[in-house]
KEZAGU-624412 format. One line per 2 residues: their letters; for each residue x, y, z of N, C-alpha, C. Coordinates in pm, whole numbers, plus 50000, padded with zeros to 5 digits. Layout:
% residues N
a = X:Y:Z:X:Y:Z:X:Y:Z  ...
//
This chain:
% residues 342
ma = 59148:76524:26237:59046:76610:26175:59002:76720:26272  58992:76685:26403:58953:76784:26503:59057:76894:26510
ma = 59186:76859:26506:59292:76957:26511:59287:77047:26387  59257:76986:26271:59249:77063:26147:59138:77166:26153
rr = 59019:77120:26208:58908:77214:26219:58941:77329:26313  59011:77290:26431:59046:77394:26526:59146:77490:26465
gg = 59241:77438:26388:59338:77524:26321:59271:77615:26220  59172:77559:26147:59101:77641:26049:59023:77753:26115
sm = 58964:77722:26232:58889:77825:26305:58981:77936:26352  59100:77896:26402:59196:77997:26446:59238:78088:26331
al = 59260:78027:26213:59300:78106:26097:59190:78204:26056  59064:78154:26062:58952:78240:26028:58940:78357:26126
lv = 58960:78326:26257:58953:78429:26360:59061:78535:26338  59181:78490:26306:59290:78584:26279:59257:78672:26159
av = 59200:78611:26052:59167:78685:25930:59059:78790:25958  58956:78751:26036:58849:78844:26068:58902:78959:26153
ta = 58988:78924:26253:59047:79027:26339:59129:79127:26257  59207:79074:26163:59289:79161:26078:59202:79250:25991
al = 59093:79191:25938:59003:79269:25853:58937:79381:25933  58895:79350:26057:58835:79452:26142:58934:79563:26174
al = 59057:79524:26204:59160:79624:26235:59185:79715:26116  59191:79653:25995:59211:79732:25874:59094:79826:25851
sm = 58971:79775:25876:58852:79858:25858:58852:79976:25954  58890:79947:26082:58893:80054:26182:59000:80156:26148
as = 59113:80111:26097:59220:80203:26059:59176:80292:25944  59105:80232:25846:59057:80309:25732:58955:80413:25777
aa = 58866:80368:25869:58764:80462:25918:58828:80577:25993  58935:80544:26070:59002:80649:26147:59068:80750:26057
sa = 59119:80704:25941:59189:80795:25852:59095:80867:25756  58970:80818:25743:58875:80879:25651:58827:81012:25707
pa = 58794:81107:25620:58742:81235:25667:58613:81218:25745  58597:81296:25849:58475:81290:25929:58357:81341:25847
pl = 58238:81283:25864:58122:81330:25790:58077:81466:25841  58010:81540:25754:57952:81668:25793:57824:81642:25870
va = 57811:81701:25986:57693:81682:26069:57627:81817:26090  57504:81831:26043:57431:81957:26056:57380:81974:26198
pk = 57374:82098:26248:57317:82122:26381:57172:82077:26385  57129:82025:26500:56991:81981:26514:56901:82102:26536
sp = 56778:82092:26488:56681:82201:26505:56543:82141:26515  56448:82214:26574:56310:82163:26585:56252:82136:26447
pg = 56161:82040:26436:56098:82009:26307:56032:82133:26247  56053:82152:26115:55990:82263:26046:56065:82394:26053
tr = 56182:82393:26118:56261:82517:26129:56397:82496:26065  56457:82606:26021:56590:82599:25963:56694:82585:26074
pk = 56794:82499:26057:56897:82488:26160:56978:82615:26172  57026:82643:26294:57110:82759:26319:57254:82713:26338
vp = 57345:82780:26271:57485:82744:26285:57543:82814:26406  57640:82752:26474:57699:82814:26593:57769:82946:26558
ak = 57782:83032:26659:57853:83157:26641:57996:83130:26596  58052:83222:26520:58189:83214:26469:58205:83110:26359
tp = 58095:83046:26312:58106:82953:26200:58144:83031:26074  58252:82992:26005:58291:83064:25883:58183:83054:25776
lt = 58152:83168:25716:58052:83175:25610:58117:83234:25486  58075:83186:25371:58120:83245:25246:58002:83258:25152
ti = 58017:83339:25050:57908:83364:24956:57930:83284:24828  57825:83223:24777:57832:83159:24646:57735:83231:24553
tf = 57779:83252:24431:57700:83327:24334:57691:83248:24204  57572:83243:24147:57550:83175:24020:57500:83276:23918
dp = 57542:83259:23796:57500:83348:23688:57361:83308:23641  57259:83393:23661:57123:83355:23623:57105:83337:23473
rh = 57203:83381:23394:57192:83365:23248:57221:83222:23205  57281:83144:23295:57314:83005:23262:57202:82914:23309
kr = 57137:82847:23218:57026:82758:23251:57081:82620:23289  57104:82602:23418:57158:82474:23464:57126:82459:23612
dy = 57152:82341:23665:57138:82322:23809:57252:82394:23879  57219:82481:23971:57321:82559:24040:57375:82477:24158
qv = 57493:82421:24141:57553:82342:24247:57704:82366:24249  57761:82364:24368:57906:82373:24382:57950:82270:24484
tc = 58075:82228:24475:58131:82135:24572:58183:82215:24691  58138:82177:24808:58175:82246:24931:58276:82160:25005
tn = 58396:82209:25020:58501:82132:25088:58542:82203:25217  58584:82124:25313:58628:82178:25441:58736:82086:25494
tg = 58845:82141:25542:58959:82061:25588:58915:81956:25689  58952:81831:25663:58921:81722:25754:58779:81670:25743
rr = 58701:81722:25648:58563:81678:25631:58542:81625:25489  58441:81543:25474:58407:81495:25341:58344:81608:25260
pc = 58379:81622:25133:58316:81727:25050:58170:81694:25027  58091:81796:25001:57951:81775:24969:57911:81877:24863
vv = 57797:81855:24802:57748:81943:24696:57634:82027:24754  57643:82160:24734:57540:82248:24788:57481:82334:24676
sc = 57359:82380:24696:57296:82476:24606:57220:82576:24692  57189:82691:24636:57120:82795:24711:56972:82759:24730
ps = 56911:82808:24838:56768:82787:24858:56686:82850:24746  56564:82803:24729:56480:82850:24618:56446:82999:24629
nc = 56448:83053:24753:56417:83195:24770:56527:83287:24720  56648:83234:24708:56762:83314:24661:56852:83226:24576
pn = 56804:83181:24460:56875:83080:24382:57008:83125:24324  57029:83257:24310:57149:83306:24243:57262:83344:24336
kc = 57229:83368:24464:57333:83412:24557:57290:83378:24699  57379:83318:24776:57346:83282:24913:57473:83264:24994
lv = 57455:83243:25124:57567:83217:25214:57575:83067:25238  57698:83017:25252:57718:82875:25277:57809:82857:25398
ac = 57770:82764:25484:57853:82721:25597:57904:82582:25562  58023:82575:25504:58076:82447:25458:58100:82350:25573
sy = 58122:82402:25693:58144:82314:25808:58024:82223:25832  57907:82267:25789:57785:82190:25812:57710:82158:25683
cl = 57767:82197:25569:57705:82171:25440:57564:82231:25435  57552:82357:25481:57424:82426:25485:57433:82557:25409
tf = 57326:82594:25340:57319:82723:25273:57199:82801:25325  57212:82933:25320:57109:83022:25373:57093:83142:25282
cm = 56971:83190:25268:56952:83323:25213:57002:83423:25317  57061:83531:25269:57118:83631:25358:57017:83674:25465
cd = 56893:83694:25425:56794:83750:25517:56726:83645:25604  56761:83519:25587:56702:83413:25667:56801:83347:25762
lf = 56924:83399:25764:57029:83329:25838:57011:83340:25988  56985:83459:26036:56976:83474:26182:56891:83596:26217
pg = 56837:83600:26339:56769:83722:26384:56866:83840:26380  56813:83956:26348:56898:84073:26336:56930:84099:26190
ts = 56827:84120:26108:56849:84147:25966:56761:84264:25922  56802:84327:25813:56716:84424:25744:56739:84406:25595
cg = 56634:84377:25524:56647:84343:25382:56531:84403:25303  56556:84423:25175:56451:84464:25084:56383:84593:25124
dp = 56253:84602:25098:56170:84718:25129:56150:84712:25280  56229:84785:25357:56294:84727:25475:56208:84632:25559
rf = 56250:84507:25549:56191:84398:25627:56293:84358:25732  56258:84379:25857:56348:84351:25968:56309:84220:26036
tg = 56408:84147:26082:56384:84035:26172:56452:84069:26303  56374:84082:26408:56427:84124:26537:56495:84011:26612
ad = 56551:84046:26728:56619:83946:26811:56521:83843:26865  56392:83878:26866:56291:83782:26911:56249:83685:26801
gn = 56307:83703:26682:56276:83613:26570:56156:83653:26488  56087:83760:26527:55969:83804:26453:56007:83905:26344
tf = 55936:83899:26233:55962:83985:26118:55860:84097:26111  55908:84217:26077:55819:84332:26062:55877:84427:25958
yf = 55796:84518:25910:55839:84618:25812:55846:84755:25878  55947:84832:25838:55958:84972:25879:55994:85050:25754
hg = 55904:85133:25706:55923:85197:25576:56000:85328:25584  56000:85395:25701:56070:85522:25711:56024:85618:25604
kk = 56119:85689:25543:56088:85781:25435:56212:85801:25351  56194:85812:25220:56309:85822:25131:56388:85951:25157
eq = 56520:85939:25140:56615:86049:25158:56615:86104:25301  56583:86015:25398:56594:86052:25538:56669:85943:25613
df = 56710:85977:25737:56791:85887:25819:56716:85849:25946  56731:85723:25987:56660:85672:26103:56754:85588:26188
ci = 56738:85596:26321:56827:85518:26409:56776:85375:26417  56862:85284:26375:56831:85142:26374:56866:85078:26508
vt = 56984:85116:26560:57030:85068:26691:57091:85187:26764  57052:85208:26887:57113:85313:26968:57133:85263:27109
da = 57258:85270:27155:57296:85221:27286:57400:85316:27344  57442:85294:27466:57534:85386:27532:57663:85406:27454
dl = 57717:85299:27395:57846:85307:27327:57839:85276:27179  57720:85263:27123:57706:85227:26982:57578:85291:26927
hi = 57591:85352:26809:57473:85412:26745:57481:85383:26596  57374:85329:26540:57369:85298:26397:57247:85365:26335
na = 57274:85456:26242:57168:85516:26162:57166:85453:26024  57050:85453:25961:57036:85402:25825:56980:85511:25736
hf = 57039:85525:25617:56987:85619:25518:56896:85545:25421  56774:85595:25407:56675:85531:25323:56668:85601:25187
ig = 56666:85523:25081:56635:85573:24948:56497:85521:24912  56438:85574:24806:56305:85528:24772:56268:85558:24628
nh = 56152:85508:24593:56098:85531:24459:55947:85542:24469  55891:85634:24393:55747:85657:24399:55680:85599:24275
np = 55584:85515:24298:55501:85462:24191:55365:85530:24200  55329:85616:24103:55203:85691:24111:55081:85602:24131
am = 55093:85475:24093:54977:85385:24106:54961:85333:24249  55061:85355:24334:55057:85306:24472:55036:85422:24567
kr = 54995:85392:24690:54964:85496:24789:55087:85543:24866  55199:85474:24854:55317:85511:24933:55443:85495:24851
df = 55551:85554:24903:55682:85534:24842:55739:85400:24888  55812:85335:24799:55889:85217:24838:56025:85264:24886
tw = 56078:85203:24991:56206:85245:25047:56298:85127:25069  56429:85159:25067:56533:85061:25093:56646:85128:25169
iq = 56727:85050:25239:56842:85105:25311:56961:85112:25216  57011:85233:25194:57123:85254:25103:57257:85259:25177
al = 57256:85302:25304:57383:85317:25377:57359:85311:25526  57466:85274:25599:57468:85279:25744:57573:85378:25790
gv = 57542:85453:25895:57639:85535:25963:57656:85480:26103  57772:85420:26132:57797:85353:26260:57889:85440:26344
sf = 57842:85480:26461:57921:85563:26552:57956:85483:26677  58083:85487:26716:58128:85424:26840:58253:85499:26887
gd = 58263:85523:27018:58372:85608:27065:58362:85742:26994  58474:85789:26942:58468:85910:26859:58492:85874:26712
hr = 58460:85750:26676:58481:85700:26540:58352:85700:26460  58370:85710:26327:58258:85705:26235:58289:85607:26122
ly = 58201:85508:26107:58218:85404:26006:58100:85413:25908  58132:85428:25779:58030:85437:25676:58030:85310:25592
ig = 57912:85249:25574:57896:85133:25487:57782:85166:25392  57811:85178:25263:57708:85221:25171:57710:85148:25038
ar = 57603:85165:24963:57591:85107:24828:57594:85221:24726  57682:85209:24628:57694:85311:24524:57574:85306:24429
ka = 57528:85423:24390:57418:85431:24295:57465:85386:24158  57378:85321:24084:57411:85276:23948:57286:85278:23862
ae = 57297:85336:23744:57184:85335:23651:57157:85193:23604  57265:85120:23572:57254:84980:23531:57342:84895:23621
wd = 57291:84784:23664:57365:84694:23754:57462:84609:23674  57583:84597:23727:57685:84511:23668:57734:84417:23778
dd = 57711:84286:23758:57749:84187:23859:57898:84188:23890  57979:84229:23794:58124:84224:23812:58181:84351:23873
ed = 58097:84450:23894:58143:84576:23951:58112:84581:24099  58205:84634:24179:58183:84644:24323:58104:84770:24354
hi = 57988:84754:24417:57902:84866:24448:57906:84904:24596  57989:84837:24674:57999:84867:24816:58109:84970:24841
qi = 58079:85067:24923:58175:85171:24960:58183:85180:25112  58305:85179:25165:58326:85185:25310:58430:85292:25340
tf = 58403:85373:25442:58502:85466:25492:58508:85454:25643  58626:85482:25699:58643:85482:25844:58708:85613:25883
dg = 58637:85689:25964:58681:85823:26003:58717:85908:25881  58634:85895:25777:58650:85977:25657:58749:85925:25556
ep = 58826:85820:25590:58925:85764:25499:58868:85640:25431  58888:85627:25298:58834:85510:25227:58900:85380:25274
vn = 58819:85277:25283:58867:85142:25317:58875:85063:25187  58995:85022:25149:59016:84950:25024:59050:84804:25054
vd = 58968:84715:25004:58989:84571:25023:59005:84507:24885  59107:84425:24869:59130:84359:24740:59004:84285:24695
aa = 58978:84288:24565:58860:84223:24509:58885:84073:24494  58889:84004:24606:58909:83859:24609:58835:83804:24729
kg = 58766:83694:24711:58692:83634:24821:58790:83598:24933  58757:83641:25055:58844:83614:25170:58944:83724:25198
aq = 58959:83821:25105:59052:83932:25128:59008:84010:25251  59104:84064:25324:59073:84130:25450:59150:84259:25467
wa = 59086:84355:25532:59149:84481:25571:59134:84496:25721  59238:84541:25788:59232:84568:25931:59283:84709:25956
sk = 59216:84781:26042:59253:84918:26072:59382:84923:26153  59475:85009:26110:59597:85029:26187:59569:85113:26311
al = 59473:85205:26299:59439:85291:26413:59358:85216:26518  59278:85119:26473:59192:85041:26562:59195:84895:26516
pa = 59296:84818:26558:59315:84681:26507:59195:84590:26527  59107:84622:26621:58990:84538:26644:58887:84549:26531
ls = 58903:84649:26444:58810:84670:26333:58864:84608:26205  58784:84524:26141:58827:84458:26018:58712:84449:25920
vs = 58749:84438:25792:58652:84419:25683:58699:84299:25601  58611:84203:25578:58644:84085:25500:58546:84071:25385
rt = 58597:84031:25270:58508:84005:25156:58456:83862:25165  58324:83848:25163:58263:83716:25159:58231:83673:25016
dt = 58253:83763:24922:58248:83733:24780:58345:83828:24711  58374:83804:24586:58472:83887:24516:58431:84033:24518
vn = 58305:84060:24495:58251:84197:24499:58113:84194:24564  58072:84308:24617:57935:84332:24663:57892:84253:24787
av = 57985:84196:24860:57950:84124:24983:58067:84133:25080  58042:84190:25199:58148:84206:25298:58093:84174:25437
av = 58185:84147:25529:58153:84136:25671:58243:84236:25743  58181:84325:25819:58253:84428:25893:58243:84392:26041
el = 58358:84379:26106:58358:84333:26245:58438:84426:26335  58379:84460:26448:58450:84524:26557:58453:84421:26668
dg = 58569:84364:26692:58583:84247:26778:58519:84271:26915  58431:84179:26952:58365:84187:27080:58246:84281:27084
vf = 58217:84349:26973:58110:84450:26973:58002:84415:26869  58040:84403:26741:57940:84371:26639:58006:84308:26518
ti = 57925:84239:26440:57957:84196:26305:57839:84235:26217  57868:84308:26110:57764:84349:26016:57796:84288:25879
sa = 57707:84206:25829:57721:84149:25695:57640:84235:25599  57703:84279:25491:57637:84368:25396:57650:84315:25254
na = 57538:84305:25186:57534:84267:25045:57472:84382:24966  57540:84429:24863:57482:84529:24774:57402:84456:24666
vp = 57275:84494:24651:57187:84426:24555:57103:84531:24483  57064:84503:24359:56979:84596:24283:56832:84554:24291
it = 56746:84641:24242:56609:84601:24211:56608:84561:24064  56574:84438:24036:56575:84389:23899:56443:84425:23831
de = 56442:84413:23699:56318:84437:23625:56209:84341:23671  56247:84217:23702:56151:84118:23748:56095:84157:23885
ds = 56185:84203:23977:56138:84251:24108:56035:84363:24090  56068:84457:24003:55982:84573:23983:55847:84531:23924
ri = 55850:84436:23832:55725:84390:23770:55635:84322:23873  55693:84239:23958:55614:84164:24054:55559:84253:24165
hh = 55645:84345:24214:55607:84425:24332:55563:84567:24297  55562:84601:24168:55517:84734:24123:55604:84846:24181
yg = 55735:84825:24182:55826:84925:24237:55839:85049:24148  55803:85038:24022:55813:85153:23933:55955:85188:23895
kt = 56044:85089:23892:56184:85111:23854:56194:85161:23711  56287:85255:23688:56312:85305:23553:56455:85272:23513
gk = 56490:85302:23389:56624:85275:23340:56729:85372:23394  56685:85472:23470:56779:85572:23522:56843:85532:23655
ds = 56785:85432:23724:56836:85397:23856:56799:85253:23887  56901:85172:23917:56874:85031:23952:56845:85015:24100
lv = 56837:85128:24174:56798:85126:24316:56884:85030:24398  57016:85044:24382:57109:84959:24456:57096:84989:24606
hl = 57084:84884:24687:57066:84900:24831:57140:84788:24903  57132:84790:25034:57203:84691:25115:57104:84594:25181
dl = 57134:84464:25168:57073:84363:25254:57172:84340:25367  57123:84344:25490:57213:84350:25606:57180:84244:25711
gy = 57285:84191:25770:57271:84102:25885:57355:84156:25999  57304:84151:26121:57372:84209:26235:57390:84104:26345
kf = 57508:84105:26408:57529:84030:26531:57593:84126:26632  57532:84132:26751:57582:84222:26854:57626:84141:26975
ha = 57734:84188:27039:57792:84111:27148:57800:84188:27280  57763:84317:27280:57784:84395:27403:57675:84499:27423
lt = 57553:84470:27383:57445:84565:27401:57399:84568:27547  57353:84684:27592:57299:84695:27727:57149:84665:27725
dd = 57090:84655:27842:56947:84627:27851:56863:84749:27816  56929:84864:27793:56857:84988:27763:56860:85021:27613
vd = 56909:84931:27531:56924:84956:27388:56789:84989:27324  56792:85074:27221:56668:85114:27155:56695:85125:27005
gv = 56598:85180:26931:56608:85189:26787:56511:85093:26721  56491:85111:26591:56396:85028:26517:56423:84879:26541
lg = 56548:84839:26524:56587:84700:26547:56638:84678:26689  56713:84776:26741:56777:84760:26870:56684:84728:26984
qt = 56563:84785:26983:56469:84761:27092:56434:84614:27110  56444:84536:27001:56408:84394:27009:56511:84313:27086
yr = 56626:84374:27118:56730:84306:27196:56714:84329:27346  56621:84413:27386:56600:84436:27528:56533:84313:27591
pt = 56579:84272:27710:56516:84156:27775:56369:84177:27804  56329:84303:27821:56189:84333:27854:56104:84366:27731
fa = 56162:84351:27611:56088:84388:27490:55964:84304:27473  55851:84371:27450:55724:84303:27422:55676:84348:27285
nr = 55666:84256:27193:55625:84288:27057:55474:84311:27053  55435:84434:27019:55293:84468:27016:55235:84464:26875
ln = 55315:84424:26778:55266:84415:26642:55186:84287:26623  55100:84288:26524:55025:84167:26488:55116:84081:26400
it = 55194:83994:26464:55294:83917:26390:55232:83813:26299  55101:83788:26312:55035:83693:26221:54988:83762:26093
ak = 54996:83896:26090:54956:83969:25970:55052:83939:25855  55003:83953:25734:55087:83927:25618:55204:84024:25612
mp = 55183:84147:25660:55286:84249:25652:55281:84336:25778  55332:84286:25892:55330:84366:26015:55417:84491:25997
im = 55361:84608:26024:55433:84733:26002:55455:84806:26133  55581:84842:26158:55613:84923:26275:55606:85070:26236
gg = 55525:85145:26308:55513:85287:26283:55608:85366:26372  55569:85487:26404:55650:85569:26494:55776:85622:26432
ad = 55770:85652:26302:55892:85697:26233:55952:85821:26297  55870:85908:26350:55920:86035:26404:56019:86015:26517
ky = 55996:85918:26603:56087:85901:26717:56219:85835:26679  56226:85781:26559:56351:85719:26512:56425:85807:26412
rs = 56365:85917:26370:56426:86002:26268:56546:86075:26325  56657:86077:26249:56778:86150:26286:56802:86260:26184
sg = 56874:86365:26224:56896:86479:26135:57006:86453:26034  57084:86347:26051:57191:86314:25957:57239:86173:25981
lf = 57318:86121:25889:57360:85982:25898:57443:85954:26024  57521:86052:26070:57602:86032:26189:57553:86116:26307
sp = 57428:86155:26302:57371:86236:26410:57294:86146:26507  57342:86132:26631:57272:86047:26728:57163:86125:26802
dc = 57076:86191:26727:56978:86280:26789:56834:86235:26770  56811:86108:26740:56673:86061:26734:56614:86067:26876
av = 56483:86072:26885:56418:86091:27015:56448:85980:27115  56482:85861:27067:56509:85749:27158:56658:85724:27177
sr = 56742:85820:27135:56887:85800:27138:56938:85768:27279  57029:85673:27286:57095:85635:27412:57245:85661:27405
fh = 57292:85710:27291:57436:85715:27264:57502:85835:27333  57620:85811:27388:57703:85915:27448:57837:85913:27377
rr = 57857:86010:27289:57981:86011:27212:58101:86034:27303  58202:85950:27287:58323:85961:27367:58421:86057:27302
ta = 58505:86117:27381:58611:86203:27329:58744:86136:27351  58847:86188:27286:58981:86129:27297:59020:86115:27442
gd = 59068:85998:27479:59113:85973:27615:59010:85902:27700  58882:85908:27660:58780:85836:27734:58791:85688:27705
hv = 58760:85607:27803:58759:85461:27784:58617:85416:27754  58603:85337:27650:58472:85285:27613:58456:85145:27670
av = 58349:85124:27739:58335:85003:27820:58326:84874:27740  58297:84881:27611:58273:84760:27533:58400:84700:27474
gf = 58516:84740:27522:58635:84666:27485:58732:84737:27394  58709:84863:27362:58806:84934:27280:58818:85075:27336
as = 58931:85137:27310:58953:85272:27357:58965:85365:27239  58918:85486:27255:58927:85582:27147:59007:85703:27191
//
């Protein structure tokens, strides 16, 4: 009987060992779980640089829970939906199963009636003036002007303004990123227009489609959605995410924008990442990237407003002549220190 019990114990031990081995093998072959980056309590997590992002869009005419399955090679799929602040369109990082509103993803944004988030993480408004251009970022080798459009509501004391286009100068190159005007907004129509050195940039209307410059291979444009959402990258220098968006009737009703049927006030919501700015950078947004920048605005105010429009005003979209300009336009044959030659 003792031998039988010992034999039974050995058999049980072998069975348990085999079961554990099988379990470990299954676990090893199973997709790894998605792990979100850690962040302080009460704050949104930040995804690491170079994390692939894509845009998800839901039709607001469909009354349903907006959810999509997010898959990533080697990871378990998960279901994501857009944040409540932007329920119809948002960015998703499938690597971490996280979604973000375009204007909440990272410091370095300009959205809506221009609301900027600086490199210090603080948000402020800069209204500029409609049909004028202002330097957003100005540095030795990079200059970005923004063209403001606007609308006047007689019941309000000021014009409402939005950024309609960017004029990006680097080396002796000129890059235009703009939103086409439209009387009526059509979700299926592409309202983004891009030119490089005066030549149109054509990107296939498919999510993930990409264009790369033959003259400057470091410059590329990728679609983050089928239409109206792109990422423009100059390798080692900047990435600009641009979404073309309209002012809806609901937006106008809530904020008293005074929108009419003649113009849907299509503008750009923008996100910026810079990789080679100097400590002398300036501009409405650029100054916040200086190590010595001290924010003098009342950031606890409901609507902190940055004034000083005159020193940021430029005479044209590609004119680096604002009072705080740092840009030195390069000519053919000059070497540009930030990693590309013109």
